[in-house]
N, C-alpha and C positions, 0 to 999 in steps of 0.2 A: 465357324472358320474351319476350312478343310485342312487336314494335315498331310494329305497326299502320301500316306504310308511312311511319313518321316518319323524316324526313331532318333531320339536324343537322350543323352545321359545327363541328368541334373548334377550339379556339383555337390559333393558330399557336404551336408550341413547347410546347403543353400536352397532357398525356395524361390522359384520365379514369381514375380509379382503377378497376381491374377489379372491385373489391369493390362491387357495386351494392346491397347491403343485402338484407334479407329480403324475399321476394316477398309474404308476407302482411303487409299494412300495419296500422297502428293502427286499432282498431275503436271506441275510446272515448277520452275526453279524458285519462283516467289513463294509458293506454298511449301515447297521443300525446305527452303531456308527459314521460313517462319516456324516450321516444325522443329528443325534442328537447333533453333535458338530459343525455344519456348521454355522458360524456367519452371520447374516444379515448385509446389508450395513450400517444401522444406528449404529450398535454396533461397527463396524470397525471405523466409524467416531468418535464415543465417545472415543475409545481408543487412537485416535490421539489427542484428547483434554485433556484427563486425563493422568497425568504422574505418574510414579513410579511403583514399583513392586506390585504384587498381590498375596495374600495367601488365600487358601481355607481351612478352618478348618473343619475337618470331610469330607475329600474329597473322601473317599472310599465307601460311601453309594450308594444308588440307583441312585441319580442324579449327585453326585460329580464327577465321572470320566469324563462324557461327558461335564459337565459344565466347569470343569478345562481345558479340551482340547479346548473348544470353546474360553475360555479366551486366551489361547496360540495362537490359530489360528487368533483371532481378532487382538491381539497385533502384530503378524507377518505381517498380511495383512495391518495394519496401518503403517508399517514401523518403529515401535518404538522398542527400545531395553529395555527389562525389564525382570526380573525374574518372573516366574510363579511357585508358590510353593504349593504343596499339603501336608497337614498335617493330619495324621490319624494313627490309630494303624496298618493298613495294615495287617490284619490277613491272607489275600490272597496275597502272594508275587507276583503272576502274575499281579495283578492290579498295584502294584508299578512298576514292570518292564515295563509294557505297557506304563505307564505315562512317565517314564524316556526316553523311546524310542521316545516319542513325544516331547521331549525337556522340560519336566516339572520336576522340582526338587521335591524330596520327602523328608519329615521329618517324621520319624516313631517313635511313642511313645504313651504313655498313656495320653490322653487329660485331665484326672482328676489329673495328677501329676503336681503340680505348677512348679516344676523345669523344666519339659519338656516344658511347655508353655513359661517360661522365656527364654528357649534356642532357641526358634523360631526366625527366622530373622525378623527384622523390615520390615514393608510394609505399605505404605500409603493407600492401597486398600485391604479390607478384606471381604471375603464372609464366613459367619458363617453357615455351613450346618450340624452341629452336632446335635444329638438328639436321644432320645430313645422312641419308641412307642410299638413295638411288644415285648411281654414278660413283659410289664410294670405291668400287674396284677400279683401279687405274688412277685414282685421284686420292690416294690414301693420306697424303699430308694435309690436304684441305679437310678431309673427313675428321682427322684427329684434332685439327685446330678448331673446327666447328664444335665437335662433340666433347672436347676435354679442356680446351683453352678458354673458350667463351664462358663456361660456368665460373671460372676463376674471376673474370671481370664482373660478372653479375653478382657473385657473392660479396665481393669487396664493395661494389656500389650499393647493394641493398642488404648490408650486414644487419640492419636493425628491422628488417621486414620479415613477414611470413612469405615463404617461397614454396609453391608447389611446382615440381619440375618433372616433365615427361621423360620417361625412359622407355624401355621396351622389354617384353617378355623374352626376347631373343637372348638376353643375358643368361637365362637358365639353360639353354640348349634343349634338345629333345628329351622327352620322358616317355615311358611306356604309355600306350593309349588307354590303359586302365586307370591311370592316375593323372593328377594335374599338379603343376608346380605351385608351391605356396611360398610366402615371403621369407620363411626361415630356411628354405632349401639352399644348399650350396650352389653357386653359380658355375656355369660351364659354357662360356661364350665360344661360338665357332665362327671364325672369320674376323677380319679387321673391323667390319662394321659393328658387330656385337661386342668385340673387345673395346672399341672406342666408346661404346655406350656404357660399358662397365667403367671405363675411365671417367666418363661424365659423372656417374654416380659417386665414384671415389672422390672426385673434386668437391662435389657438394657435401659429402660426408666429412671431408677434411675441414672445410671451412665451417661446417656446422659445429664441429668439435673445437676448432681453433678460435673462432670468432663468436661462437654461440649463435650462429644463424639458425633460425627456426625453419626446418625444411621437411617436406614430404616428397618422396620420390615415387613416381607413378609408373609402374611397369604395365604397359598397355599391350594387349593383343586380343582381337583386332577391332578397331572401330570401323563401322560400315555405314554407308548411306546409299543413295540411289545413283550417285555420280562416281563413286569409287568404293573399293572394298573387296573382300574375298568373294562375297556373293555376286557382286557385279562382274568380277573377273570370270566366274564360272558361267553366269548367265550369258554373257557376251559370247563366250566360246560355243556354248550350246546353240545359241541363235544363229551363229555363223557356220554351224556344222563342223566345228573343229573337235578333235578328240580331247578327252579330259584325262590328264595324267593323274592317277590316284596314288602315286607313290607316297606323297604326304597325305595320308588317308583320313586324317581327322583334324578338326579345327574348332575353335570357339570364337564367336564374334559378339560384339555389343553394338546396338544401334547408337549412332553418334550423339543424338540428343541425350541419351543416358550417360554416355562417356563424358560429354561436356559437363553435365550436371554433377556427376560424381567428382570430376577433377576440381571444379569450383568449390564444391562442398567440402573437399579435403583441406581447403585453406584454414578451416577451423581445427584441423588436426595435425598441423605441422609441429615439429619437435626438435629439440637439440639434446642428444645426437639425433640425426635425421631418422625419420620414420619411413617405412616402406609399405607400399600398397599395390596390389595387383588391381588392374581394371580389366575385367573380362565378363563376358556374358554368362548366364547361369547354366547354359547347356553346352555339352560337347556333341558335335555331330560328325557323322561319317560322311566324307565328301561324296562317296558313291550314292548315298541315300539322298543328300541334298540335290545332287544333279538329277537324280531320277524325279524328284518332286518338281524341280524347275522345268525339266523336259515335259512333264505332264501339263504344267501351267502354261507353257509356251507352245505346246503341241509340236514338239520337236523330238526326234529320236536322239538318244545320247549314246556316244561311242566312248569307250574307256580304253586306256592303255596303261601298262605298268601294273605292278602289284603293290598292295598296301604294305608299307613298312610297319614294323611293330611299335614304332614310336613317332612322336610328333611334338610340335611346339604347342603346349596346352597349359593354361593357368586357371587357378581358382580365384574368383574375385569377390568371395563372400565377406571377407574382412572389411573391405571398403564399403560394400553394399550394406552391411550391418550398421555402419556408422552414419551413412548419409542417404540411404535408400537404395532399393534394388532397381532392376530394370523394368521398364514399362512396356516395351515393344518386344514381343516374343518372336522367336525364329520363324514359325510358319507365317506370321504377318509380314516379316521382312522379305520372305521369299515371294509372297504374293505381290507386294509392292514392287520389288525389283523386277520380277518377270513382266509385269505390266509396263514398267518404265522402259525396259529394253525392247519390248515388242513395239512400243510407240517411238522408238529411236530417240529416247530422251538424251539430253546432253550428258556427257561424262567429262571428267577431268583429264582423261588420257594418261592416268598414272596407275598402271597395274601394281598390285601389292607384291607380286612374286612370292606369295606365301608358300608356294610349293618348293622354294629353294631350300636345299638341305646342306649345302656346303658353305653357307655363309657369305657367298660372293654376290653382291648386289651392284 
């Protein structure tokens, strides 16, 4: 595997898994989604230990479909009989139909409607993947309702369940590029999106304490696959000949298969009071270096604008990785796969991450 001069910084105390994944990447959506939903052996073993149905709230988002399918595949591989349920608005009917074809039940409705939440089936295992980020600026009331009110409905409905709930590393704010945020750091959210995400965490914490709900809060940054993510954003700009702003000069990413597996694996590590876990890749990379590597892979010149700030949104994910397993797809492999996908005009979700935003306005 070529590294194309790429330099990365491993997380302190964390080691990247030497199994870096197959060198030939997914070439179509079917093989990509098969990769993103493939459960590792450890997750299959966990599903053999944990019993009961599982419901994914907000299952139609960027990660939800493949995470839910991974749960279905892991449960089947474990030889357990359980319902796997996906709850969402499902504005795209094709997403719901694809899930149903995979043996996943779908529940369609407005998550902010209390009667819809009450109508959902009971399940001892809950993954909370709902949230609002893009479009939050200018639509702050809906952002706060989605990110802080909805968790109260879920905690009351599933007070006797294990809940893993996605949050974001944005709650930490930026840190010097020489270090990474850890779960015990003080939070410093910038902008209403990050503030509302901290509000989401506080609601889960409150109900974890008040009702004894067993919760794990997952601070993710950033999941990436071939249709969206930080690496896709950079590759598309390079391919189009657009300049790269390197003001947010550093980042860390995690392949979505690994993020899905870690999130599901943490169902076994929920607690009351709520436990916190970062989900992040094992390396921190310099944006300028990654772009140079992508430019070489795609045979494109790369133009840069801006100057690297001394800080960025960076997290350490070794606490969660130590419990449920580390990452299997290393950054140089992700770059090779992404470059090939973009060169072949592979489909994307059309949802830029805006990881370069520093003022918290999304």
